[in-house]
TIDRENGU-523714 format. One record per atom (N, C-alpha, C): y, x, z. Coordinates in steps of 0.1 Angstrom, whole numbers, plus 2048, in hexadecimal, padded with zeros to 3 digits. Example, Ala and Ser with C-alpha at 12.3 -4.5 7.8 and 13.67 -1.06 7.14 Angstrom:
residues 2
7C788484E
7D387B84E
7DF88484E
7EA880847
7F5889847
80088184F
end
This chain:
residues 388
BD9AC7273
BD3AC6280
BD6AD3288
BDAAD0294
BDFADA29C
BD2AE42A0
BD6AF12A1
BCBAFB2A4
BC8AFA2B5
BBAAFB2B6
BB8AFB2C5
BBCB092CB
BC3B082D8
BC6B142DD
BBCB162EA
BB7B232E8
BADB262F3
BB4B2E2FF
BB2B2B30B
BB7B34316
BADB3E318
BB2B49321
BAAB55321
B9CB52329
B9DB49332
B90B44338
B86B3F32D
B8CB36324
B83B2D31A
B7DB3A310
B86B4430D
B80B4E303
B76B5530B
B78B59317
B6FB6131F
B61B5831F
B61B4C320
B55B43321
B4EB44313
B56B44309
B51B452FB
B4AB522F8
B50B5C2FF
B48B6A2FE
B3DB6C308
B3BB6230F
B30B6531A
B23B67314
B1EB6130A
B12B64304
B13B692F5
B1CB712F3
B20B762E5
B17B812E1
B0FB812D7
B07B8E2D3
B10B952CA
B11BA32CD
B18BAB2C7
B13BB52BB
B05BB12B9
AFEBB92AE
B05BBA2A1
B0BBAE29D
B10BAE28F
B1DBB628F
B26BB429A
B33BBC29B
B30BCB29C
B26BCF2A3
B23BDC2A4
B1FBE1297
B16BDB290
B13BDE282
B1EBE1279
B26BD8279
B34BD9270
B3BBE6274
B3CBE8282
B45BF3287
B3DC00282
B30C00283
B28C0C27E
B2AC0F271
B2AC04267
B2BC06259
B38C0C255
B43C0825D
B50C0D25B
B53C1A260
B4BC2026B
B4CC2D26F
B3EC3526D
B3CC38261
B2EC3D25E
B2BC4B266
B1FC4D26B
B1AC56273
B0BC57272
B05C6127A
AF6C6027A
AEFC5427D
AF5C4E28A
AEFC4228F
AEDC37284
AF7C3627B
AF5C2C270
AE8C2D268
AE0C3826A
AD3C38262
AC7C30268
ACAC2D274
AC1C2427C
AC0C15279
AB6C10274
AB5C02271
AADBF927C
AB2BEF27C
AADBE6288
A9FBE2287
A96BE4290
A88BE228F
A84BD829B
A77BD429B
A71BCC2A5
A76BD02B3
A78BC72BC
A7BBCB2CA
A72BD32CF
A76BDC2D9
A6DBE32E2
A67BD92EE
A5BBDC2F1
A55BD32FC
A55BDA30A
A58BE630A
A57BED318
A62BF7317
A64BFC323
A70C07324
A6AC1331E
A5CC1631E
A57C20315
A52C1A309
A59C1D2FE
A56C162F1
A4EC202E8
A42C1B2E5
A37C232DD
A36C1B2D0
A34C262C5
A31C212B8
A27C292B2
A20C232A8
A16C2A2A0
A1DC32294
A1AC3D292
A1EC46288
A19C4127A
A21C43271
A1DC40262
A13C4A25D
A0BC47254
A03C5124D
A0AC57241
A0EC62243
A17C6A239
A0FC76232
A0AC7D23C
A04C8B236
9F8C8A22E
9F8C8F222
9EBC8F219
9E0C95220
9D3C8F21C
9C8C95224
9C5CA3220
9C8CAB22A
9C5CBA227
9C5CC1234
9BFCCD235
9BBCD3241
9BECE123F
9C4CE8249
9C4CF7248
9B9CFF24B
9B5D09246
9A9D11248
9ADD2024A
9A5D26253
9A9D34257
9A2D3E24E
999D39247
992D4423C
987D3C235
983D42229
977D3D222
96FD4721D
963D43219
95AD4D211
95CD4D202
957D561FB
959D561ED
951D4A1E6
947D471EC
940D3A1E7
943D2D1EC
94DD2C1F4
955D1F1F7
950D19204
94ED2120F
94DD1C21C
959D1D223
961D14229
96ED1422E
96DD1223E
975D1A245
974D18253
983D12256
982D0625C
98FCFF25E
995D0326B
9A3D0426C
9A9D08278
9A6CFE284
9A6CF1280
9A3CE728B
996CE0287
98ECE028F
980CD928D
981CCA28B
98BCC3291
98ECB5290
993CB2281
998CBB279
99DCB826C
990CB7263
985CBB267
979CB825F
977CA925C
97BCA2265
979C93264
982C8E257
98BC97252
991C92246
989C92239
97CC9923A
974C9B22E
968C94230
961C91225
954C8C225
94BC9321A
93EC9421B
936C99212
938C92205
93AC991FA
93BC931EC
94AC931E9
953C951F2
961C971EE
964CA11E4
96DC9E1DA
972CA91D2
97FCAE1D9
980CBC1DB
98BCC21E2
991CCD1DA
99BCD31DD
9A2CDF1D8
9A9CE71E1
9ABCF41DE
9B5CFB1E7
9C3CF81E2
9CBCF71EC
9D8CF51E8
9E0CFF1E1
9E5CFB1D6
9ECD051CE
9E3D091C1
9D7D041C1
9CFD081B6
9C9CFD1AF
9C5CFC1A3
9C0CF019C
9B0CEF19D
9AACFA1A1
99BCF91A2
996CEF1AB
98BCE81A7
983CDE1AF
977CE21B6
976CDD1C2
969CE11C9
962CD31CE
955CD31D1
94FCC61D6
94ACC91E4
94CCC11EE
947CC21FC
939CC01FD
930CCA201
921CC7201
91ECC6210
923CCC21A
920CCA228
92CCCC230
92CCC723C
937CC8247
92ECCB253
933CD525B
92DCD7269
936CDE271
93CCD627B
947CDA284
953CDC27C
959CE927D
965CEC275
964CF3267
956CF2264
951CF9257
94ECEF24D
955CF0241
954CE8235
94FCEF22A
942CED226
93BCF421B
93DCED20E
940CF4203
942CEE1F6
93DCF51EB
93ACEE1DF
934CF41D4
940CF31C9
940CFE1C0
94ACFF1B6
948CF31AB
953CEC1A7
952CE119F
959CE4190
965CE8191
96DCEB185
978CF5186
979CFE17D
983D0917E
991D0317B
992CFB171
99FCF516E
9ABCFE16C
9A7D0A166
9B1D14163
9B5D1C170
9AED1C17A
9B1D24186
9AFD32184
9B4D3A18B
9B3D4A18A
9A5D4E190
99ED46196
991D4919C
986D40198
97AD43198
96FD3C193
964D3A19E
959D3619A
94ED341A3
949D401AA
948D411B7
944D4D1BD
94FD571C1
95CD531BD
967D5C1BF
972D561C5
970D4B1CE
979D431D4
982D4D1DE
98FD4B1DF
998D531E9
994D521F7
992D5C1FE
98DD5A20D
999D5B217
9A5D5C211
9B0D5C21B
9B2D4E21F
9BAD4D22A
9BDD40230
9C6D37226
9C4D29227
9CBD2121F
9C8D12223
9CAD09219
9C9CFA21C
9BECF4212
9B6CED219
9ACCE5211
9B1CD720F
9B2CD2203
9B9CC51FF
9AECBB1FA
9AECAF1FF
9A6CA51F9
9ACCA01EC
9A3C9F1E2
9A7C9A1D5
9A1C8B1D3
994C8A1D4
98EC7D1D0
981C7D1D6
97AC711D4
96DC701D8
964C671CD
95FC6D1C3
958C651B7
94CC5D1BF
94AC501BA
93EC491BE
935C461B4
927C441B6
91FC401AB
920C321A9
919C2C19E
919C1E19B
911C181A6
915C0C1A8
90DC021B2
90FC091C0
918C0E1C4
919C141CF
91CC0A1DB
917C0B1E6
917C001F0
91CC041FD
923C101FE
92AC1520A
935C20207
93DC2220F
947C2E20C
949C3521A
94DC4121B
950C48226
95BC4022D
95BC4023B
966C39244
973C40240
980C3723E
98BC3D23C
995C39248
990C33253
998C3025E
99DC3D264
9ABC3D265
9B1C4926C
9BDC45275
9BAC48282
9C6C4528B
9D1C4F289
9DCC4B286
9E8C52282
9EEC5828F
9EBC5329B
9F3C5B2A8
9FDC512AB
A04C542B5
A10C4C2BA
A1AC542C0
A27C4F2C3
A32C562C9
A38C4D2D1
A43C512D8
A4AC472E0
A57C4E2E4
A60C442E9
A6DC462ED
A70C3E2F9
A79C3F300
A7DC3830D
A8AC2E309
A8BC24310
A97C1C30E
AA3C21319
AAFC1D313
ABBC21319
AC6C1531C
ACAC13326
AD3C09328
AE3C0C325
AE9C0631C
AF7C0831B
B00BFE321
B0AC01328
B12BF732E
B21BFB32D
B2BBF1329
B39BF332A
B40BE6331
B4BBEA335
B50BDE33D
B5EBDE33A
B65BD2337
B73BD0333
B7ABC833F
B81BCE348
B87BC4352
B96BC034E
B9ABB4352
BA7BB1350
BACBAA35C
BB8BAD35F
BC0BA636A
BC4B99364
BC7B8F36D
BCDB8236A
BDCB84362
BE2B8E367
BEFB91360
BEEB96352
BE5BA0352
BE3BA5345
BE1B9B339
BD7B9033D
BD1B87335
BDDB7D331
BE8B7C33A
BF2B73337
BFEB79330
BFCB8632E
C08B8F326
C04B8D318
C0EB8930F
C0BB87301
C11B932F9
C13B9E2FD
C1ABA82F6
C0FBB32F1
C12BBE2EC
C0CBCA2E9
C01BC72DE
C05BC02D5
BFBBBC2C9
BEFBB72CB
BECBB02D6
BDFBAA2D9
BD7BB32E2
BDCBBE2E7
BD4BC82F0
BCEBC12FB
BD3BB62FF
BCEBAF30C
BC4BA4308
BC1BA32FC
BB6B992F7
BA7BA02FB
BA0B97300
B92B9B303
B8ABA02F8
B8CB982EC
B84B9A2E0
B88BA82D9
B95BAD2DC
B99BB92D6
B94BC52E0
B94BC32EB
B8EBCE2F5
B80BCF2F4
B79BC32F1
B6BBC52EE
B68BCD2E3
B70BCA2D7
B6FBD32CA
B71BE12CF
B7BBE62D7
B7EBF32DA
B71BFA2E1
B6CBF22EA
B60BF72F1
B54BF72E7
B53BF02DD
B48BF12D5
B49BFD2CD
B55C022CA
B58C0E2C3
B52C1A2CC
B55C1A2D9
B51C232E3
B40C232E3
B3BC172E2
B2DC172E3
B27C1D2D4
B2EC1B2CA
B28C202BC
B29C2F2BE
B33C372C5
B34C432C5
B29C4A2CF
B26C422DA
B1CC462E4
B0EC432DE
B0CC3B2D5
AFFC382CF
AFCC432C5
B07C482BE
B05C532B5
B02C602BC
B08C632C7
B04C6F2CF
AF7C6F2D4
AF3C632D9
AE5C612DD
ADBC622D3
ADEC5E2C7
AD4C5F2BB
AD4C6E2B8
ADEC742B9
ADDC832B7
AD7C8C2C3
ADCC8B2CD
AD9C952D9
AD2C8E2E5
ACEC832E4
AC8C7C2F0
ABAC822F2
AB8C81300
AABC88305
AA2C7D30A
A95C7D307
A8CC7330C
A8BC7631A
A8CC6C323
A8BC6A331
A86C5F336
A7AC5E33D
A74C51342
A7CC4D34E
A7DC4034F
A85C3A35A
A7CC3B367
A83C41372
A7CC4337E
A86C3F38A
A82C40397
A8BC3C3A1
A99C463A2
A97C5139C
AA3C5B39C
AA9C5D38C
AA4C57383
AA7C58376
AA8C4B370
AB4C48367
AB8C3D362
AB0C39355
AA9C45350
AA2C43342
AACC45336
AA9C4B32D
AB1C4E321
AA9C50315
AAFC4F309
AAAC4F2FC
AAAC5D2F6
A9FC612F0
A9FC6F2E8
AA4C6C2DB
AACC772D7
AB2C762CA
AAEC7F2BF
AB4C842B6
AB0C8C2AB
AACC9B2B0
AB3CA02B9
AB0CAD2BC
AA5CAE2C6
AA4CA22CC
A97CA12D5
A8ACA12CD
A89C982C3
A7FC972BB
A7DCA02B1
A89CA72AC
A88CAF2A0
A86CBD2A6
A86CC22B2
A84CD02B6
A79CD02BE
A70CC72BF
A63CC72C7
A5ACD12C1
A4FCD52C9
A45CDE2C3
A3FCD92B6
A3DCE12AC
A39CE02A0
A42CD9297
A4FCD829A
A5ACD2291
A5CCDB287
A61CD527C
A64CDD270
A71CE3271
A74CF126D
A80CF626E
A81D02263
A8DD0525F
A91D10257
A9AD1925D
A98D2625F
AA0D2F268
AA9D3725D
AB5D3325B
ABED3A252
AC1D48258
AC1D4A264
AC5D5626B
ABAD63267
AAFD5E263
AA5D6925E
AA8D6E250
AB1D69248
AB5D6C23B
AC0D7823B
AC2D7F230
ACCD8822E
AD8D82231
ADBD7622C
AE8D6F22E
AE5D61233
AEBD5D23D
AE7D4F244
AF0D45240
AF6D47235
B00D3D230
AF6D32229
AFBD2422C
AF4D1A225
AF1D1C216
AE6D19211
AE3D1A203
ADBD0E200
AD9D0D1F1
AD1D011EC
AC2D041EF
AC0D111EF
AB0D161F2
AAED101FF
AB6D1120A
AB2D0E219
AB0CFF217
AB8CF7211
AB7CE8210
AA9CE4209
AA6CEC1FE
A9BCE81F7
A8ECED1FE
A8ECF8205
A83CFC20E
A81CF3219
A8ACEC21F
A89CE1229
A83CD6224
A88CD2217
A84CC6210
A75CC720C
A72CD3207
A63CD6203
A5ACD4211
A5ECDA21B
A55CD7227
A53CC922B
A5DCC022A
A5BCB322B
A53CAB221
A56CAF215
A4ECA9209
A3FCAD20B
A3CCB9210
A2FCBE211
A27CB621C
A2DCAF225
A28CA722F
A28C9822B
A2AC9521F
A29C8821A
A36C8021C
A41C85222
A4DC7D223
A57C81218
A62C79217
A6BC7920C
A78C7B211
A7EC88211
A8CC89217
A97C81210
AA0C7A216
AAAC74211
AB6C76216
AB8C7E221
AC5C80228
AC6C9022A
AD3C93227
AD7CA122D
AE2C9E238
ADFCA3243
AE9CA024F
AEFCAD253
AFCCAD252
B04CB9256
B12CB525B
B19CC125F
B26CBE264
B30CBC258
B3DCB6259
B45CB624D
B47CC3247
B49CCE250
B4CCDB24A
B41CE1242
B33CDF247
B28CE3240
B27CDD233
B2CCCF233
B2CCC7226
B34CCD21C
B3ECD421F
B47CDC215
B3FCE720F
B37CED218
B30CF9214
B24CF2209
B1DCE820D
B13CE2206
B19CDE1F8
B25CD91F8
B2BCD41EB
B2FCE11E1
B32CEB1E7
B35CF81DF
B27CFE1DA
B1DCFD1E1
B10D051DC
B08CFA1D2
B0ACEC1D3
B01CE41CC
B0ACDB1C3
B13CE01BD
B1CCD81B4
B14CD21AA
B0CCDA1A3
B04CD3197
AFBCC919B
AF5CC81A8
AEDCBE1AB
AF3CB11B2
B02CB31B3
B08CA71BA
B09C9B1B0
B06C8F1B3
B06C821AD
B12C7A1B1
B1CC781AA
B29C711AE
B24C611AD
B2AC5A1B6
B28C4B1B6
B35C451B8
B3DC421AE
B4AC3D1B0
B49C2E1B6
B3FC281B3
B3DC1A1B6
B39C181C4
B35C221CC
B31C231D9
B3DC201E2
B3CC161EA
B47C121F3
B44C17201
B39C1E204
B35C24211
B3BC32211
B47C34211
B4CC40213
B4CC48220
B57C47228
B57C4D234
B50C58238
B45C5923F
B3CC66241
B33C68237
B32C5F22E
B28C60223
B30C68216
B29C72211
B2FC77205
B24C761FA
B27C7D1EF
B1DC7C1E3
B10C7F1E6
B06C7A1DD
AF9C7E1DE
AF4C8A1D8
AEBC911DC
AE7C9D1D6
AD8C9C1D2
AD7C9F1C5
AC9C9E1BF
ABFCA91C6
AB4CA31CB
AACCAD1D2
AA3CB41C7
AA4CC11C7
A9CCC91BD
A8FCC91BE
A88CC31C9
A7ACC31CC
A74CB61C7
A7BCAA1CB
A77C9E1C6
A7DC971BB
A89C9D1B6
A92C971AB
A99C8A1AF
A98C871BC
A9FC7B1C2
AACC7E1C8
AB5C751CA
AC2C781D1
AC0C791E0
AC7C821E7
AC8C811F5
AD6C801F8
AD9C76201
AE6C73206
AECC7E210
AF6C8320F
AFCC8C219
B03C84224
AFFC85230
B06C7D23B
B0DC88243
B1AC86245
B23C8F250
B24C8925C
B22C91265
B26C8C274
B2DC9827A
B37C94280
B40C9D288
B39CA3295
B2FC9C299
B27CA02A5
B1CCAA2A2
B18CAB295
B0DCB5291
B13CC4292
B0CCCC29A
B10CDA29B
B11CE128D
B1DCE828B
B20CEE280
B16CF9279
B0DCFE283
B03D0827D
AF6D0227B
AF5CF327A
AEACED278
AEBCE426B
AE1CE3264
ADFCD825A
AD2CD225B
AD0CC4259
AC4CBE25A
AC0CB724C
AB3CBA249
AAFCB223D
AA5CA7242
AA6C9B23F
AA0C91245
A99C8723C
A8FC80240
A8AC7323A
A8DC69244
A98C61241
A9DC5724B
A95C4B24C
A8AC4A245
A83C3D244
A7BC3B252
A7BC4625B
A74C45267
A7CC41272
A8AC3F270
A93C3B27A
A93C2D27D
A93C2828A
A94C1B28D
A9CC1929A
AA2C0D29D
AA8C0A2A8
AA2BFD2AD
A9DBFE2BA
A96BF32C0
A9DBEE2CE
AA2BE22CD
AA7BDF2DC
A9BBDB2E4
A9DBDB2F1
A92BD72FB
A92BC72FB
A89BC12F7
A88BB32F6
A93BAE2EE
A9BBA42F5
AA9B9F2EE
AB4BA52F6
AB4BB22FC
ABDBB8303
AC5BC02FA
AC9BBC2EC
AD3BC42E6
AE1BC02EA
AEBBC62E5
AF8BC42EB
AFDBB72EC
B01BB22F6
B08BA52F9
B13BA6304
B1DB9D302
B27B9D30C
B23B93317
B29B95323
B27B8A32E
B32B8A338
B34B8133E
B3EB81348
B3BB85355
B40B8F35C
B3CB94369
B47B94372
B51B8C371
B5BB8A37A
B58B86388
B5DB8B392
B5BB8839F
B64B7C3A2
B5FB723AA
B64B663AD
B74B673B2
B77B703BA
B84B713C1
B8CB793B9
B89B803AF
B91B893A7
B9CB823A0
BA8B893A1
BB3B83398
BB1B8838A
BA9B84383
BA6B8B374
B97B87371
B94B8D366
B86B8B360
B80B9935C
B74B9935B
B6CBA5357
B61BA234D
B63BA7341
B56BA6335
B4FBB2336
B41BAE335
B38BBB335
B31BBA328
B2FBC7322
B26BCA317
B19BD031C
B0EBCB319
B02BD031E
AF7BD0314
AF0BDA314
AE3BD930B
AD9BE430E
ACCBE330A
AC4BEE30C
ABBBEF300
AB8BFB2FD
AB3BFF2EE
AABC0C2F0
AA4C0E2E3
A9EC1B2E2
A9EC1E2D3
A9CC2B2CF
A9CC2F2C1
A8DC332BD
A89C312B1
A7DC362AB
A80C412A2
A78C4C2A3
A77C5629A
A67C59294
A64C4F28C
A57C50287
A54C5C280
A48C62282
A45C6E27C
A4FC7A27B
A55C7C287
A60C87288
A5BC93283
A4EC97285
A48CA5280
A48CA4272
A48C9B26B
A46C9A25C
A53C97256
A5EC9025C
A68C8C255
A75C94258
A76C9D263
A81CA2266
A7FCB2264
A8BCBA260
A8BCC725D
A98CCC260
A99CD526A
AA5CDB26F
AA9CE8268
AB3CEB262
AB7CF725D
AC1CFE268
ABCD0826E
AC3D0F27A
AC8D1B275
AD1D2227F
AD6D2F27F
AE0D31272
AE8D2726E
AEED28262
AFDD2E268
B03D3625E
B10D3B25F
B19D2F262
B24D31268
B2DD2526A
B34D2325D
B38D1625B
B3ED1224F
B4AD1B24B
B52D1F256
B5ED28253
B5AD3424C
B4FD3A252
B49D4624B
B45D4523C
B3CD3923B
B37D3722F
B42D33224
B4ED2D227
B57D2921D
B5FD3621A
B60D3F224
B69D4A222
B60D53219
B53D52218
B4DD5B20E
B49D54200
end
């Protein structure tokens, strides 16, 4: 049977409603970068995309001081809602148990329950600042009620951004059959998708949240926007005697994330800092010969805090003096409605040629960014570190 030959116009018509999501996903898998960590989620319903945060942090509250007989003054009076009369609580870092007997404003009064091998006993509770942690709430037989556990986790938001690329062809170019198919619309669309992939990666890293107005086109916030906001986690290597990357810095960052109920699974760094990381953490590196995702991915490193592996993701756009420790489960990609990348014919009627457009609108989710992201800053350059 003879093969059907398509003219350039017929091919363009076939591309008119072509969804590019699968092709972009394939290209992204072949060129690993930070953006690849974002999984497709439910579509956004507005240009200001809002989401509920996950409940990650254990029930605990910071207190400014305590009395020797167990009266705690919380830093934030709202945190008193975490506790109820009858709760069994403890001071973070100690095994002793206390029972909540009354709550008034920011004051939580307790009675001593069990020493459990702690260095202090009844009437000798440490009075310095610390953290009060919920352990359990024992109930009597035939109980018919329980303290309310409804807790609104809060919300966060990002804005949508429009991506657009255009591929124009003159009638002459479409008729020329040389140059290895460079004049084929499908090939030029693939080239444009590679540019989109690079643009998406830089947006995911450095984008700044900006709402759409008459004078602003609206843009998506990225890792540095969400990861450097007020109360974000960070470890400053410049405050140390040597600001060269060490396994201690990695573990300090991981411990901060674990303390907030998240589970770090990614170390993000530049390719040069990856070399430093390899030198300092050789004993913890797990080789995966069967892993076909090479590219920007390298070996997994066993987390000394959790005992689980963390993938090392290298990205040329990450500043050489930064390393990020991340729980990537909070990352999501949300198109606005059905406006993810598609091609369309935008040729003008009288033009001697054709023009294909790639158009899409999307946003990114960074759920619980204050819990899941920790930036290691002030590092010596990889050249200095490798020289030492």
